[in-house]
C-alpha positions, 0 to 999 in steps of 0.5 A: 500500500503506497504512502499517502501524499502527506507522508511524502510532503513531510519527508520533503519538509524534513529535508528542507529543514535539516538538510539531505540527511533525512530519509527520502520520501517513498518514490524519491531516489536516495541521495548517495552523498547526503553529507554534501547536501545534494547528489555530489556525483551528479553535481560535479558531472553537470558542473563540468558540462556547464563549464565546458559549454561556457568555455567553448562559447566564450573562445569560439565566438562571443555571440554564442556566449551572449545566446547562452547568457540570454537563455540563462536570463530567461530560464532564471526569470521563468523559475522565479516567476513559477516559484513566486506563484507558491507565495501567491505572487503573480508578476506579469510574465510577458514584460519580465521575460521580454526584459530578460531577453533584451537587457543583456543584449542592450548591455553588450551592444550599447554599454552601461549608460544605455543599460541604466536607461533600459532598466528604468524603461523596463520598470516603467513598463512594469508599473503601467502593465500592473496598473491595469490589473486588480488594485488589491494584487497590483502592488504585490505583483509589481514588487515581485516583477521589479525584484525579478527584473533587477535580480536576474536580467539586470545582473546578467547584463553586467556579465555582458559588460565584462564580455564587451572588452577586448579581453572579455572572455578572460574577464568572464573566466576570471569572474566565474572561476573566482566565484566558484572558488567561494563555493569550493572553498566553503564546501571543503572547509565546511565539510571538514571543520564546519561547526559554527553555523553562520545563519542557521535559520536561513542556511543550516549547512553554511558555517563560519569555518566554510566562510573562512575557506571561501575567503582563502580560496577566493583571495588566492584564486583572484590573485592568481587569475588577475595576475596571470590572465589579465596582467593585473597586480596581484593585490588587485586580484586579492581585493577582488577575491575578498569582495567576491566572497562577500557578494557570493555569500550574500547572494547565496543567503538571499536566495535561501531566504527567498526559497524559505519564504516561498516554502520551496527547497529548490527553484527548479529541477533543470540541472541534475544535482543542482536543482534549478538554474537559479540555485546555481546562479545565486552567488554568480549574480551578485558577484558579477557587478562587483567583478565588473566594478573592480576590473573596470576601475583597476585593470585596464583593457589591453 
């Protein structure tokens, strides 16, 4: 006799509150690496494939990477729109998806000033669009739409600003690898020595020891990448790494807060071992404007 739906929901809730150590619900596959908080084998495999896709598109033609970035923006917006529906928030899909497709292209073609104007225009369109809806729901839906637009396509657009420079592919690689150093360093140190939770009510598995590992890996990774790839000073790379780890950690915690408020574990199930695309973009999105600002100010293009 099969378990009732309430049992499966209870098991999922237990895993959301305490991590993946809780037993899987009937009909769900058990996690082979429960201590990692996810299926580590699937996560590594899909991570390698995604990394290969990024490298191939970056160093073949920039336009191919722009297509990948626009697709990521669209998928991220779609996942957020669907997730918000769990909380009774229904931002208008059409203008937010249009903004997701248009803003990164505007950033690459016309630069930061035009991007700023385009973001303002997108917000105004959202205001007008929501004004035709129900007055009771308009403010809530408009707030959600503005959050989605500023969170995903606007921040993705900063990657396009990085790409626009003559050494754009190397800057993108620096941005991605330094941010990944935060995840790897935090994971390694957290598993080995993590004892003091950083934000137990938001992300129970994130520890101060893991944060220290993220700082170490990011500072070293930033110093090496900026000096070797971009011919910049090593201390600028170290500064970049220190700022990226702050932005990446805040981005990770912010998305965890959003998911807990909405009562969901993952933003989606698109990527095996990772959840939704937004579950992988959370730290990258907040890190990219920091990388753009530091490299633009301190590392001139060739």
